[in-house]
C-alpha positions in Angstrom: -39.5 -21.4 34.2 -36.3 -19.4 33.6 -37.4 -18.4 30.1 -40.8 -17.3 31.2 -39.3 -15.3 34.1 -36.9 -13.6 31.7 -39.7 -12.6 29.4 -41.5 -10.8 32.2 -38.4 -9.1 33.6 -39.1 -6.0 31.6 -42.9 -6.2 31.8 -45.2 -4.5 34.2 -46.2 -7.1 36.8 -47.9 -4.7 39.2 -51.5 -5.1 38.1 -53.3 -3.4 41.0 -55.5 -0.5 39.9 -54.1 1.1 43.0 -50.3 0.9 43.6 -50.2 -2.3 45.6 -47.5 -4.7 44.4 -48.6 -8.1 43.2 -45.9 -10.7 42.8 -46.5 -13.3 40.1 -45.1 -16.9 39.9 -42.3 -15.7 37.8 -41.4 -12.8 40.2 -41.3 -15.3 43.0 -39.0 -17.6 41.1 -36.6 -14.7 40.3 -36.6 -13.5 43.9 -36.0 -17.0 45.3 -33.2 -17.7 42.9 -31.3 -14.8 44.6 -31.6 -16.5 47.9 -29.3 -19.4 47.0 -26.9 -18.7 49.8 -29.7 -18.6 52.3 -30.6 -22.2 51.4 -27.3 -23.3 53.0 -28.2 -21.7 56.3 -30.7 -22.6 59.0 -32.2 -26.0 60.0 -33.7 -28.7 57.9 -37.5 -28.5 57.9 -39.0 -31.5 59.6 -42.4 -32.5 61.1 -42.2 -34.5 64.3 -46.0 -34.8 65.0 -48.7 -34.9 62.4 -51.6 -32.5 62.8 -54.6 -34.5 64.2 -57.2 -32.1 62.9 -56.0 -31.2 59.4 -56.0 -34.0 56.8 -54.7 -34.2 53.3 -57.7 -34.8 51.0 -55.8 -34.9 47.7 -52.4 -34.2 46.1 -51.1 -33.5 42.6 -47.8 -32.9 41.0 -47.6 -31.1 37.6 -44.8 -30.5 35.2 -44.4 -28.6 31.9 -41.5 -26.8 30.2 -41.9 -23.9 32.7 -41.3 -26.0 35.8 -42.9 -28.3 38.4 -45.6 -27.6 40.9 -47.0 -29.4 43.9 -50.6 -29.1 44.9 -52.0 -30.1 48.3 -55.7 -29.9 49.2 -56.4 -30.2 52.9 -59.4 -30.0 55.3 -59.5 -28.7 58.8 -61.7 -30.7 61.1 -60.9 -28.6 64.2 -60.6 -25.0 65.2 -59.0 -22.3 63.0 -55.2 -22.7 62.7 -52.4 -20.5 61.7 -48.9 -21.1 60.2 -49.6 -24.7 59.4 -46.5 -26.6 58.2 -46.7 -28.6 54.9 -43.9 -31.0 54.2 -43.8 -32.5 50.8 -41.8 -35.2 49.0 -41.9 -35.6 45.2 -40.9 -39.0 43.9 -40.2 -40.3 40.4 -39.9 -43.8 38.9 -39.4 -46.6 41.4 -40.1 -44.2 44.3 -36.8 -42.2 43.9 -37.1 -38.9 45.7 -36.7 -36.0 43.3 -37.5 -33.1 45.6 -38.5 -32.2 49.1 -39.1 -28.8 50.6 -37.2 -29.8 53.8 -34.2 -27.8 52.7 -33.5 -24.8 55.0 -34.0 -21.2 53.8 -37.1 -21.5 51.7 -39.7 -18.8 51.7 -42.2 -19.5 54.5 -45.1 -19.7 52.0 -43.3 -22.7 50.4 -43.3 -24.7 53.7 -46.5 -23.7 55.4 -50.1 -22.5 54.9 -50.8 -19.1 56.5 -54.2 -20.1 57.9 -56.9 -22.8 57.6 -60.4 -21.8 58.8 -62.4 -24.1 61.1 -64.2 -26.9 59.2 -63.0 -25.7 55.8 -60.7 -26.9 53.0 -57.8 -25.0 51.5 -55.4 -25.4 48.6 -51.6 -25.0 49.0 -49.4 -24.6 45.9 -45.7 -24.8 45.7 -44.7 -23.7 42.2 -41.0 -23.7 43.0 -40.4 -27.4 42.9 -36.9 -28.1 41.5 -37.5 -31.8 40.6 -34.6 -33.3 38.7 -36.6 -35.8 36.6 -40.1 -36.7 35.8 -42.4 -36.7 38.9 -44.8 -39.6 39.5 -46.2 -39.0 42.9 -46.4 -36.5 45.8 -46.6 -37.2 49.5 -47.6 -34.5 51.9 -47.5 -34.3 55.7 -49.3 -31.6 57.7 -47.7 -30.5 61.0 -48.9 -28.9 64.1 -49.8 -25.2 63.8 -47.0 -22.8 64.8 -49.2 -19.8 65.2 -52.3 -18.8 67.1 -55.4 -18.1 65.1 -58.6 -16.3 66.3 -61.9 -18.2 66.1 -62.9 -16.1 63.2 -60.3 -15.3 60.6 -60.2 -12.2 58.3 -61.8 -13.0 55.0 -60.6 -12.2 51.5 -63.1 -12.3 48.5 -61.9 -13.2 45.0 -64.0 -12.2 42.1 -63.9 -11.5 38.3 -61.8 -14.6 37.6 -61.0 -15.0 34.0 -58.3 -16.5 31.7 -56.0 -14.4 29.6 -52.8 -14.9 27.7 -49.7 -13.1 26.6 -46.2 -13.9 25.3 -45.5 -15.7 28.6 -48.5 -18.1 28.4 -51.9 -18.5 29.8 -52.8 -16.8 33.1 -55.7 -16.2 35.3 -56.6 -12.8 36.6 -59.0 -11.7 39.3 -59.8 -9.1 41.8 -59.1 -9.6 45.5 -61.0 -7.7 48.2 -60.4 -7.6 52.0 -63.7 -7.8 53.8 -62.1 -7.5 57.2 -60.8 -4.4 59.1 -57.3 -5.9 59.3 -54.8 -4.9 56.7 -53.0 -7.9 55.0 -49.4 -8.4 53.9 -47.9 -10.9 51.5 -51.1 -12.7 50.7 -50.5 -15.9 48.7 -53.2 -16.3 46.1 -53.2 -20.0 45.1 -55.1 -21.1 42.0 -55.9 -24.4 40.5 -57.7 -25.5 37.3 -59.5 -28.8 37.6 -61.5 -31.2 35.4 -63.5 -33.4 37.8 -61.0 -34.7 40.4 -58.0 -34.1 38.2 -55.8 -31.0 38.7 -54.9 -29.7 35.2 -52.8 -26.7 36.3 -51.7 -24.7 39.3 -49.9 -21.5 40.1 -49.8 -18.6 42.6 -49.3 -14.9 43.0 -48.4 -12.8 46.0 -50.2 -9.6 46.9 -47.8 -7.6 49.1 -50.3 -5.3 50.7 -54.1 -5.3 50.9 -55.9 -2.5 52.7 -58.7 -3.2 55.2 -62.3 -2.9 54.3 -63.6 -0.9 52.7 -60.8 -1.5 50.2 -60.3 1.9 48.5 -59.4 0.6 45.1 -59.8 -2.8 43.4 -56.6 -4.9 43.5 -56.0 -7.2 40.6 -53.7 -10.2 40.6 -52.4 -12.4 37.8 -51.4 -16.0 38.1 -49.3 -17.9 35.6 -49.6 -21.7 35.6 -47.7 -24.9 35.5 -49.8 -27.1 33.3 -52.6 -26.1 30.9 -55.6 -24.5 32.8 -57.8 -24.0 29.7 -60.9 -26.1 29.7 -60.8 -26.6 33.5 -62.7 -25.1 36.4 -60.8 -22.3 38.0 -60.6 -21.9 41.8 -58.4 -19.6 43.9 -58.0 -18.9 47.5 -56.0 -16.4 49.7 -55.8 -17.3 53.4 -55.1 -14.3 55.7 -51.6 -13.6 57.0 -52.5 -11.0 59.6 -55.2 -11.6 62.1 -55.4 -8.5 64.2 -54.7 -4.8 63.6 -52.2 -2.6 65.3 
């Protein structure tokens, strides 16, 4: 992970055809590494009551020389929800815990999902797992929503998905469009590559700003992966983070 981040340090990672900033997996890693002192502050993240409406449908943990990523797929059987906590525990051989995102000070996107629409599934990716060892399993618990979501959430459309590669490895690029009248901030674009039920690779990017519809210029994002996405089916999602204008 560190080597790949360093390789991108001098590269242009703002890929919007406008001037909207798009934070890649490596940018996120670099930014979070500067928040080391913040990890010592605040309260430990816990979930007292499991969410009765949102269920975990599958989990996966991936590791390669660039790092470790956790993937949680969940489905909402109730009304739309916002700021949904996701607590994970990564275990190694003999059930030994290698990582949990319960530590205080993590970026909000690494401990919660911004929104889950009514009756739909979403994928959540944490590509900043600092597992000290080889991961074998992942347990995920979904908590009660901390925010209030409208019945109808703003929608993002992702198109023109394609693989590419550079000196830092294989990536997926695509175009994201805001179909709502609500401007969005710090959208997390989570991507997975799958073969059947198996997750081959996962990663994420952050789009700092996305104008409301009609989006004046196409915004392009780029996601680098943990794992090898080639040969798999690519899927990406970007739940809204802002629900009303003003």
